[in-house]
C-alpha positions in Angstrom: -137.4 144.6 -120.7 -138.3 146.4 -123.6 -142.3 146.9 -124.2 -141.9 147.0 -128.1 -145.8 146.8 -128.8 -149.0 147.4 -125.8 -152.1 147.4 -128.4 -154.1 144.8 -129.2 -155.9 143.5 -132.0 -154.8 145.8 -134.9 -152.3 148.7 -135.1 -153.7 152.5 -133.9 -152.6 155.3 -136.1 -152.6 158.9 -135.9 -152.3 162.0 -133.7 -154.7 160.5 -130.8 -152.3 157.4 -130.4 -148.6 159.0 -130.5 -148.1 158.5 -126.3 -148.5 155.1 -125.6 -148.1 154.2 -129.2 -149.9 152.0 -131.8 -147.8 149.2 -132.3 -149.5 145.8 -131.6 -148.1 143.0 -128.9 -144.5 142.5 -128.5 -141.9 142.4 -125.5 -138.2 141.8 -125.9 -136.2 140.5 -123.0 -132.6 141.0 -121.9 -130.5 139.4 -119.5 -128.6 141.5 -116.9 -125.5 142.4 -118.5 -126.4 141.6 -121.9 -126.2 143.6 -125.0 -129.4 142.7 -127.1 -132.7 140.9 -126.1 -132.6 137.1 -126.7 -136.3 136.5 -125.8 -139.1 138.0 -127.6 -143.0 137.1 -126.7 -145.0 137.4 -129.5 -144.2 139.1 -133.0 -147.1 141.8 -133.1 -146.1 145.1 -135.8 -143.8 146.1 -132.3 -141.2 143.6 -133.3 -140.1 145.8 -135.8 -138.5 148.0 -133.2 -136.4 145.3 -131.7 -133.8 145.8 -134.7 -132.4 149.1 -133.3 -132.1 147.5 -129.9 -129.6 145.2 -131.5 -127.8 147.6 -133.1 -126.0 146.0 -136.2 -126.2 142.8 -135.0 -128.6 140.0 -136.4 -131.2 138.4 -133.7 -130.0 135.3 -132.2 -132.8 134.0 -129.6 -136.4 132.8 -129.2 -139.6 134.0 -130.1 -142.3 132.4 -127.6 -146.1 132.9 -129.1 -149.1 133.2 -126.5 -151.0 132.5 -129.3 -151.4 133.1 -132.7 -153.8 136.0 -133.7 -153.1 138.4 -136.3 -151.9 141.1 -133.4 -149.3 138.5 -132.4 -148.2 137.8 -135.5 -148.2 139.6 -138.1 -144.8 141.5 -137.6 -142.7 138.4 -138.4 -141.9 139.1 -141.5 -140.9 142.4 -141.0 -138.4 141.9 -137.9 -135.4 142.9 -140.3 -132.5 141.6 -137.8 -134.0 138.6 -137.7 -134.8 137.8 -142.2 -130.4 137.8 -142.2 -128.2 135.4 -143.2 -126.3 135.4 -139.8 -129.6 135.4 -138.1 -130.6 132.3 -135.4 -134.1 132.3 -134.5 -136.3 129.5 -132.4 -140.2 129.7 -132.7 -142.1 127.9 -130.1 -145.7 127.9 -131.6 -148.7 127.0 -128.7 -149.6 123.1 -129.8 -153.2 123.4 -131.1 -153.8 119.6 -130.7 -154.7 119.3 -134.2 -151.9 117.6 -135.7 -150.4 120.3 -137.2 -146.4 121.3 -137.3 -145.3 124.8 -135.7 -144.6 125.8 -139.4 -148.0 124.3 -141.0 -149.7 126.7 -138.4 -147.5 129.5 -138.8 -148.1 129.3 -142.9 -151.6 129.5 -142.4 -151.4 133.2 -141.9 -148.3 133.9 -144.0 -148.1 132.3 -147.1 -149.9 132.8 -150.7 -152.0 134.6 -152.0 -152.2 136.1 -148.2 -148.3 137.0 -148.0 -145.4 136.3 -150.7 -143.1 134.3 -148.8 -143.7 131.5 -146.1 -142.0 131.3 -142.5 -139.1 128.9 -144.4 -138.2 131.3 -146.1 -136.6 133.6 -144.2 -132.9 134.1 -144.3 -130.7 132.7 -141.5 -131.1 129.6 -139.8 -134.8 129.1 -138.2 -136.2 126.3 -136.2 -140.0 126.0 -135.6 -141.3 124.0 -132.7 -144.7 123.2 -130.8 -145.1 124.2 -127.3 -146.9 122.7 -124.3 -147.8 123.6 -121.0 -144.8 122.5 -119.0 -141.6 124.1 -117.2 -139.3 125.0 -119.8 -135.8 126.4 -120.5 -135.1 128.8 -123.3 -132.2 131.3 -123.6 -131.2 131.3 -120.2 -134.5 131.7 -118.7 -136.9 129.2 -116.9 -140.0 129.2 -118.3 -143.1 128.0 -116.9 -146.4 127.8 -119.5 -149.9 127.5 -118.9 -153.1 127.5 -120.5 -155.3 130.1 -120.4 -158.8 131.1 -121.2 -159.7 132.9 -125.1 -161.4 132.7 -128.2 -160.2 131.4 -131.5 -157.3 129.1 -130.9 -155.2 127.6 -127.9 -153.4 130.3 -125.9 -150.7 130.2 -123.4 -149.7 132.2 -120.5 -145.7 132.5 -119.6 -143.6 133.0 -116.3 -140.5 133.7 -117.2 -137.7 133.9 -114.4 -134.2 133.9 -113.9 -131.8 134.1 -110.9 -133.4 136.6 -109.2 -136.8 138.3 -111.0 -140.2 136.7 -112.3 -142.2 138.0 -115.0 -145.5 137.0 -116.1 -146.9 137.7 -119.4 -150.9 136.8 -120.2 -151.8 139.2 -122.9 -155.0 137.7 -123.8 -157.3 136.7 -120.9 -161.2 135.8 -121.1 -161.5 135.0 -117.5 -165.2 135.2 -117.5 -165.4 132.2 -120.1 -164.9 130.3 -116.7 -167.7 132.1 -114.9 -168.3 135.5 -112.9 -165.8 135.0 -110.4 -166.1 136.9 -106.5 -166.0 140.0 -108.4 -168.1 139.4 -111.3 -164.7 140.3 -113.7 -164.1 136.4 -114.0 -162.3 133.4 -112.6 -159.4 133.7 -110.5 -158.8 130.5 -111.8 -155.5 128.2 -110.9 -152.9 128.9 -114.7 -153.6 132.5 -113.8 -152.9 132.7 -110.4 -149.6 129.8 -110.8 -148.3 132.3 -113.4 -149.0 135.3 -111.7 -148.0 134.3 -108.1 -145.4 136.7 -106.4 -144.3 137.5 -110.1 -142.2 140.9 -109.7 -144.2 142.3 -112.7 -147.5 141.0 -114.2 -148.4 142.0 -117.9 -151.8 141.8 -118.6 -154.9 141.7 -120.8 -156.5 145.4 -120.3 -158.1 145.2 -123.6 -161.6 146.7 -121.1 -162.4 148.9 -119.5 -165.5 148.9 -116.9 -168.9 148.9 -118.5 -167.2 147.2 -121.6 -167.3 143.5 -119.8 -170.2 142.4 -122.5 -167.5 142.8 -125.2 -165.5 140.4 -123.7 -167.5 137.7 -124.5 -167.2 138.8 -128.1 -163.5 139.5 -128.0 -162.7 137.0 -125.2 -161.0 139.6 -123.1 -160.4 141.1 -119.8 -161.0 144.5 -118.0 -158.8 146.6 -115.8 -160.6 145.7 -113.1 -159.7 142.1 -113.5 -156.1 142.7 -113.9 -155.8 144.7 -111.0 -157.7 142.0 -108.7 -155.6 139.1 -110.2 -152.6 141.1 -108.9 -153.6 141.6 -105.6 -154.7 137.8 -105.5 -151.5 136.7 -106.7 -149.2 138.9 -104.9 -147.8 140.2 -107.9 -145.4 143.4 -107.2 -146.3 145.5 -109.9 -149.3 144.9 -112.6 -148.8 146.6 -116.3 -152.0 147.4 -118.1 -151.0 145.9 -121.5 -153.2 145.1 -125.1 -154.8 148.4 -125.0 -157.9 148.7 -127.1 -157.1 150.1 -130.6 -159.6 152.9 -130.6 -158.3 153.6 -126.9 -156.6 157.1 -127.4 -153.9 158.5 -125.2 -156.1 161.1 -123.7 -158.4 157.8 -122.3 -154.9 156.3 -121.0 -153.9 159.3 -119.6 -157.2 159.5 -117.5 -156.5 155.8 -116.6 -153.4 156.3 -115.4 -154.8 159.6 -113.7 -157.2 157.0 -112.2 -154.7 154.6 -110.9 -152.1 157.2 -109.6 -152.6 156.3 -105.8 -151.5 152.3 -106.8 -147.8 152.9 -107.7 -147.5 149.3 -108.1 -150.0 149.9 -111.4 -148.5 151.1 -115.0 -150.0 151.9 -117.9 -148.0 150.3 -120.7 -146.3 152.5 -123.0 -144.2 151.4 -126.2 -140.5 151.9 -126.0 -140.8 151.9 -122.3 -138.1 150.1 -120.8 -138.0 148.5 -117.4 -135.5 146.9 -115.3 -136.8 143.6 -112.8 
């Protein structure tokens, strides 16, 4: 598992954002024994780094979107290994239940006058399909899909497993939308618990820190404390704090990591990290 982009909302640049990285959300998954990733979760600007993981090879695989906000999508046309004649890319987009096709939904954010080309004009063999909650198979992985609360469009969370490991991916999550829950951080609702149950790793929205909960009502995110508590409630072995605010500096994330140092099952996500499950 490659953490290719760990920021949320918008990229972060400058000297204060070097150690944890400034690219937005993207995770690339590789099967045991395989040479290259075949399943990508979101294409924030971090997807640009996937090309280097492939060497000279084209990308052949699938892209699953959690949702279609800019920070999870706007790296797509800059994914060089997928924009070539010998690439094969299957794109799965959350069904917004509004009658629009996957391609039409993507074109809302990628077409003139906002961008020079549409997704269908990328080179290679591309397919675009809608994805709804349920059990699916993609690139040899079993994928459980559930809807999770967020703001501004239907959002999906994923549980991805193979023969021996399970990864949960919930990068954007607004649990207080379903009530304060027992701790005040938000509801530990059935969809989140099912996705995270006994997972080897839980990648979870940690945009907000203590004292910033009110911002969650505006933007639809969760606090670090919820991520940790969800992992405990669900029995996740490791929680990876993800989707850092674009204003969260390296020093602030170092301080968070130091505060949680007594909890070895907690990882503050860094761009470029490679984790084996």
